[in-house]
Residue, then its C-alpha position, 0 to 999 in steps of 0.5 A: x290166899x291159901x294155897x299160894x304155894x300148893x297151886x304152883x305146879x310141879x310138872x312143867x311143859x315145853x316152854x313153862x316154867x315154876x318158881x317158888x319163893x319161901x321165907x326160911x330161917x328168916x331169909x327168903x330162899x327158891x324152894x322150887x324152880x323148873x323150866x323147860x326149853x326154850x325158857x331159862x330161869x336163873x336164880x343168882x345169889x345177892x346180899x340183899x333180903x330177897x331172892x332173885x330171878x332172871x329168865x331168858x330164852x335159848x336163841x335170844x328172843x322169841x320166834x313165831x310160834x313160841x309159847x312161854x308160860x311162867x308161874x310164880x308163888x311168893x310165900x308169907x313174908x317172903x320177897x322176890x325180884x323178877x326181870x330178864x337178862x336183857x330185853x325180850x326180842x320178838x322176831x318176824x315170823x313168815x305166817x300168821x303164828x304168834x309168839x305168847x308169854x303168860x305169867x300167873x303170879x300169887x303173893x301171899x300175906x306179907x309178901x313182896x315182889x318186884x316184877x321188872x323185866x326189861x322192855x319187849x322189842x317187837x321186831x318189824x312183822x312180828x305178832x306178840x301177845x302177852x297176858x299176866x295175872x297177879x294175885x296179891x294178898x291185901x297184906x302183901x305188895x306188888x310192883x310191876x313194870x311192864x315196857x315196850x319199845x318201837x323195835x329196832x328204832x336205831x335202824x329205822x324200824x319203829x312201830x312196825x310189828x304186825x300186832x302187839x297185845x298185852x293184858x294185865x290183871x290184878x287181883x288183891x284179896x280176890x277182888x279185881x282192881x284192874x284189867x289193863x288191856x292194850x292192842x296195837x296194830x297198823x302202821x306206827x301205831x299212832x306212836x311216832x313221837x315215843x320209842x317207848x311206853x310203860x306201865x307201872x302199878x303198885x298194889x298191896x298195903x306194904x306199898x300204899x304209902x309209896x304208891x301215895x307218894x308217887x301219886x303225889x310227885x306225879x300230880x306235880x309233874x303236869x303233861x303239856x303238849x309236845x312233852x318228850x317224856x310224859x307221866x301220868x297216874x291214877x289211884x287204884x283201890x285198897x291204896x294202889x296206883x298205877x302210872x303210865x310213862x313214854x319217852x324217846x328210848x327205853x334208857x330215858x324211860x326206864x331210868x325215870x322209873x327207877x329213879x322213882x323206885x328208889x325205895x325198892x333198895x331198901x325194901x330188898x336190901x339190894x338194888x336189882x337194876x343199879x348196874x343196868x339202867 
């Protein structure tokens, strides 16, 4: 994991951003932050032990052809939370142009990152592609929450995006533990029973105990036919785990997830989503 901080670019192109978190004088601080329109990066103060980073875009969402790229480096012993100000809305495009978001994240030894943006909301006719890569030191920790909704289902718009692609890659100490790729295309996506789908990943030695506890809890919640809030899980090598959850709306699914992630408040010193969900 050498070069975690050095590899984060100092110069950013249009739609790109870079953030570096370092442990300085016993606390985590944002030592570097850059963003180019339409990307915005906010770093509000909090009373906990971790640095908080929130991203958003001018215009409140992504239009066809937008390309957002974010790099994040978490230094040795540093702790951070990365989220969004609100749900990422992907608007319908008039042509075949795709709205894209990419992320490259590195977490050094003893570092910890909670990556939990609000769900992505693809409007009818939208094309969206997302690719995220996480490189974590074995002694570090990563919590990833990656969620999508059916769109503006309160208006009768359910899973009507033209295309939705998502890719999450996880490397721990250079070993690829997971390549999770999802492609949804075609009317309904076969998801008519649900309006929100989420993936949760825990990785790194700092979170091995919590991953084991969540795996045990999930095993005691068997999925049955017609279940309106199913959740499943699988272990990953090196003490990690991946979880899936689906439900009738984002509020229900995210509350389920964050109820199970209550230990995050103890780790970070303050809960970043208490007032949101």
